[in-house]
C-alpha positions as CSV (number, residue, x, y, z in Angstrom):
1,X,-53.1,65.3,58.6
2,X,-49.5,64.2,58.5
3,X,-50.3,60.7,58.7
4,X,-52.1,61.3,55.6
5,X,-49.6,62.9,53.9
6,X,-47.2,60.5,54.9
7,X,-49.5,57.8,53.7
8,X,-49.6,59.4,50.3
9,X,-45.7,59.8,50.3
10,X,-45.6,55.8,50.9
11,X,-47.5,54.9,48.0
12,X,-45.7,57.1,45.9
13,X,-42.6,55.7,47.0
14,X,-44.0,52.1,46.2
15,X,-45.3,52.8,42.5
16,X,-42.1,54.3,41.5
17,X,-40.4,50.9,43.2
18,X,-43.0,48.9,41.2
19,X,-42.5,51.0,37.8
20,X,-38.6,51.0,38.4
21,X,-38.6,46.8,39.2
22,X,-41.1,46.3,36.4
23,X,-38.7,48.2,33.8
24,X,-35.2,45.8,34.6
25,X,-34.2,43.1,32.1
26,X,-31.1,41.1,30.9
27,X,-29.5,41.9,28.0
28,X,-29.5,38.6,26.3
29,X,-29.0,37.3,22.5
30,X,-28.8,33.9,20.9
31,X,-27.3,32.1,18.1
32,X,-26.4,28.5,16.9
33,X,-24.2,26.8,14.0
34,X,-24.5,23.5,12.7
35,X,-21.2,21.7,12.3
36,X,-21.3,19.3,9.4
37,X,-18.4,16.8,9.4
38,X,-17.1,15.1,5.9
39,X,-15.9,11.4,6.2
40,X,-12.3,11.5,4.5
41,X,-11.5,8.1,3.2
42,X,-8.3,6.0,1.4
43,X,-9.1,4.2,-1.3
44,X,-6.4,2.8,-3.8
45,X,-6.7,0.5,-6.7
46,X,-3.6,-1.8,-7.7
47,X,-3.0,-2.0,-11.6
48,X,-1.5,-4.6,-13.3
49,X,0.4,-4.7,-16.7
50,X,1.7,-8.4,-18.6
51,X,3.2,-8.6,-22.1
52,X,1.7,-12.0,-21.9
53,X,1.8,-14.7,-19.4
54,X,3.4,-17.9,-20.4
55,X,6.6,-18.2,-18.7
56,X,9.7,-19.9,-20.8
57,X,13.1,-20.3,-19.1
58,X,15.4,-17.0,-19.6
59,X,12.5,-15.1,-21.5
60,X,11.8,-12.1,-19.7
61,X,8.3,-11.0,-19.7
62,X,7.0,-7.4,-19.0
63,X,5.2,-7.2,-15.8
64,X,4.4,-3.7,-14.2
65,X,2.8,-2.9,-11.3
66,X,1.2,0.5,-10.1
67,X,-1.2,2.0,-7.5
68,X,-3.5,5.1,-8.1
69,X,-4.9,6.9,-5.6
70,X,-8.6,6.8,-6.1
71,X,-10.3,8.3,-2.8
72,X,-10.1,11.7,-1.5
73,X,-7.2,12.0,0.6
74,X,-3.0,12.0,0.5
75,X,-2.1,8.6,1.3
76,X,1.3,6.4,1.9
77,X,1.5,3.5,-0.1
78,X,3.2,0.1,-0.5
79,X,3.2,-3.1,-2.0
80,X,3.8,-6.6,-1.1
81,X,5.2,-9.7,-3.5
82,X,5.1,-13.1,-2.1
83,X,6.9,-15.6,-4.1
84,X,7.0,-19.6,-3.2
85,X,10.2,-20.1,-1.1
86,X,11.3,-23.3,-3.0
87,X,11.5,-20.6,-6.0
88,X,13.4,-18.1,-4.2
89,X,16.9,-18.5,-3.1
90,X,18.6,-16.9,-0.6
91,X,20.9,-16.4,-3.3
92,X,19.0,-14.1,-6.1
93,X,21.1,-15.8,-8.7
94,X,20.0,-19.3,-8.0
95,X,16.0,-17.9,-8.0
96,X,13.8,-20.1,-9.9
97,X,11.4,-17.2,-10.6
98,X,12.7,-13.7,-10.8
99,X,11.0,-10.6,-10.1
100,X,12.7,-7.5,-11.4
101,X,12.5,-4.2,-10.4
102,X,13.5,-0.8,-11.5
103,X,16.3,-0.1,-9.0
104,X,16.7,-1.6,-5.6
105,X,17.2,1.8,-4.0
106,X,17.1,5.5,-5.1
107,X,20.9,6.1,-4.2
108,X,22.2,3.0,-6.3
109,X,19.2,3.7,-8.9
110,X,20.0,7.7,-9.8
111,X,23.1,6.9,-11.3
112,X,22.5,3.5,-12.8
113,X,21.3,4.1,-16.3
114,X,20.2,0.5,-16.4
115,X,17.4,1.0,-14.7
116,X,16.1,3.6,-16.7
117,X,13.0,3.1,-19.1
118,X,13.6,3.8,-22.7
119,X,13.8,7.3,-23.7
120,X,14.7,8.6,-19.8
121,X,17.3,11.1,-19.9
122,X,17.5,11.6,-15.8
123,X,16.7,9.6,-12.8
124,X,13.2,9.9,-11.6
125,X,12.9,11.9,-8.4
126,X,13.3,10.3,-5.0
127,X,9.6,11.0,-4.1
128,X,8.6,8.9,-7.1
129,X,10.7,6.0,-6.2
130,X,10.4,2.5,-4.2
131,X,12.3,1.6,-1.4
132,X,12.9,-2.4,-2.9
133,X,12.8,-4.9,-0.4
134,X,12.6,-2.8,2.6
135,X,11.1,-5.8,4.7
136,X,11.1,-9.3,4.1
137,X,9.4,-11.8,5.8
138,X,9.8,-15.5,5.1
139,X,7.8,-18.5,6.3
140,X,4.3,-17.3,5.4
141,X,1.9,-19.7,4.4
142,X,-0.7,-19.3,2.0
143,X,-3.3,-22.1,0.7
144,X,-0.6,-24.5,2.0
145,X,2.3,-23.0,0.5
146,X,5.1,-21.2,2.1
147,X,6.1,-18.1,0.7
148,X,8.7,-15.3,0.9
149,X,7.1,-12.1,1.5
150,X,9.1,-8.9,-0.3
151,X,7.6,-5.2,0.8
152,X,8.0,-2.3,-1.4
153,X,7.2,1.0,0.1
154,X,6.5,4.4,-2.1
155,X,8.9,7.2,-1.1
156,X,6.4,10.0,-1.8
157,X,2.7,10.8,-0.7
158,X,0.1,9.8,-3.1
159,X,-2.2,12.5,-4.1
160,X,-6.0,11.9,-5.3
161,X,-6.0,10.3,-8.6
162,X,-2.1,10.7,-8.8
163,X,-0.6,7.1,-9.8
164,X,3.1,5.9,-8.5
165,X,5.5,4.5,-10.9
166,X,5.9,0.8,-11.4
167,X,7.7,-1.1,-8.7
168,X,8.2,-3.9,-11.0
169,X,9.7,-4.3,-14.2
170,X,9.6,-8.1,-15.5
171,X,9.2,-11.7,-14.5
172,X,10.7,-15.0,-15.6
173,X,12.0,-18.3,-15.0
174,X,15.7,-18.7,-14.8
175,X,17.4,-20.1,-18.0
176,X,18.5,-23.0,-15.7
177,X,15.3,-24.1,-14.9
178,X,13.6,-27.4,-17.3
179,X,10.8,-29.5,-16.3
180,X,10.0,-33.2,-17.3
181,X,7.3,-34.6,-18.8
182,X,5.9,-35.8,-15.2
183,X,5.8,-32.2,-14.4
184,X,8.8,-32.2,-12.2
185,X,11.0,-28.8,-12.3
186,X,14.7,-29.3,-12.3
187,X,18.0,-26.9,-12.1
188,X,20.3,-28.0,-14.7
189,X,23.8,-26.2,-14.7
190,X,27.1,-28.0,-15.9
191,X,25.2,-30.9,-16.9
192,X,24.1,-31.9,-13.6
193,X,20.3,-31.9,-13.0
194,X,18.9,-31.0,-9.6
195,X,15.8,-31.8,-8.5
196,X,13.6,-28.7,-7.7
197,X,11.1,-29.3,-4.7
198,X,8.1,-28.1,-7.1
199,X,5.8,-30.9,-9.4
200,X,3.2,-29.0,-11.4
201,X,1.4,-32.2,-11.8
202,X,1.3,-32.4,-7.7
203,X,1.9,-28.8,-6.6
204,X,-0.4,-26.9,-9.1
205,X,0.9,-23.9,-10.8
206,X,3.4,-21.6,-9.2
207,X,1.0,-18.5,-8.0
208,X,2.7,-15.4,-6.8
209,X,0.6,-12.7,-4.7
210,X,1.0,-9.0,-5.7
211,X,-0.9,-6.8,-2.9
212,X,-1.1,-3.0,-2.6
213,X,-1.9,-1.3,0.8
214,X,-2.5,2.6,1.9
215,X,-3.0,4.3,4.9
216,X,-3.9,8.6,5.1
217,X,-0.9,10.5,4.8
218,X,-1.9,13.0,8.2
219,X,-0.1,12.1,11.1
220,X,3.1,10.6,9.7
221,X,6.5,11.6,8.5
222,X,7.0,9.0,6.1
223,X,6.2,6.0,4.8
224,X,8.2,3.9,7.0
225,X,6.4,5.4,10.0
226,X,2.9,4.9,8.3
227,X,3.7,1.3,7.5
228,X,4.7,0.5,10.9
229,X,1.3,2.2,12.2
230,X,-0.5,0.1,9.8
231,X,1.0,-3.2,10.6
232,X,0.4,-2.3,14.8
233,X,-3.3,-1.2,13.9
234,X,-3.9,-4.6,11.9
235,X,-1.3,-7.4,12.5
236,X,-1.7,-10.4,10.8
237,X,-5.3,-9.6,9.7
238,X,-3.8,-6.6,7.6
239,X,-2.6,-8.8,5.0
240,X,-4.2,-9.5,1.8
241,X,-3.5,-11.9,-1.1
242,X,-4.8,-11.5,-4.4
243,X,-3.0,-14.6,-6.8
244,X,-1.7,-13.9,-9.9
245,X,-1.2,-17.5,-11.5
246,X,1.6,-17.9,-14.2
247,X,1.3,-21.1,-16.3
248,X,3.7,-23.5,-16.2
249,X,6.7,-24.0,-18.6
250,X,6.0,-26.5,-21.6
251,X,7.6,-30.2,-20.8
252,X,10.9,-30.3,-21.9
253,X,11.7,-32.5,-25.2
């Protein structure tokens, strides 16, 4: 009788254990999220305005160059101006071809009204000005011609859809320049004609290259750092030159 009762008790314990085991469960849940990323971009457009394009010695032609940010992100921007080296003397007063700018730096520009545009009553803010000739690279060969390349850095960050102020104001041949019927250029001063190493018939019409560049604003404190990073990344392969051809002057009488 005792054995039977013990057996019944064992069966009861096993049954309770089985029921308890069947009721165990972990508290769980699950969820997920899809992370969608959009790709930022940097896009710019170089804008140029010409009054006319026939060069006559001593006559200044309006030439303006600005950059518009057509992309989605803020950007640092700059331009390069490449001028044939034989037309660009170390002494600016001896330049055959002049490319004028609206002030060489902000500190000199802000108090010099001769650099201001018509109707302007105060200097343009520093972040809308250019560091003119911040870098100059000489001896650059483009299509078989040696050029001096001038880099103008825009001080401020260029927001999407915004446009810079102009980095150029006018272009002209020096009043001392003359050309004979054979297409040879000369520098004439004090009654003496000095031959310039450029013949229109042999060398063609001089070309000037104006190019615009941009890099993302994020990650750089100023345009100098951005410019340095761009060149470290791209080196010589980062240069882009689109020619602007200036018609030669009319032969001298």
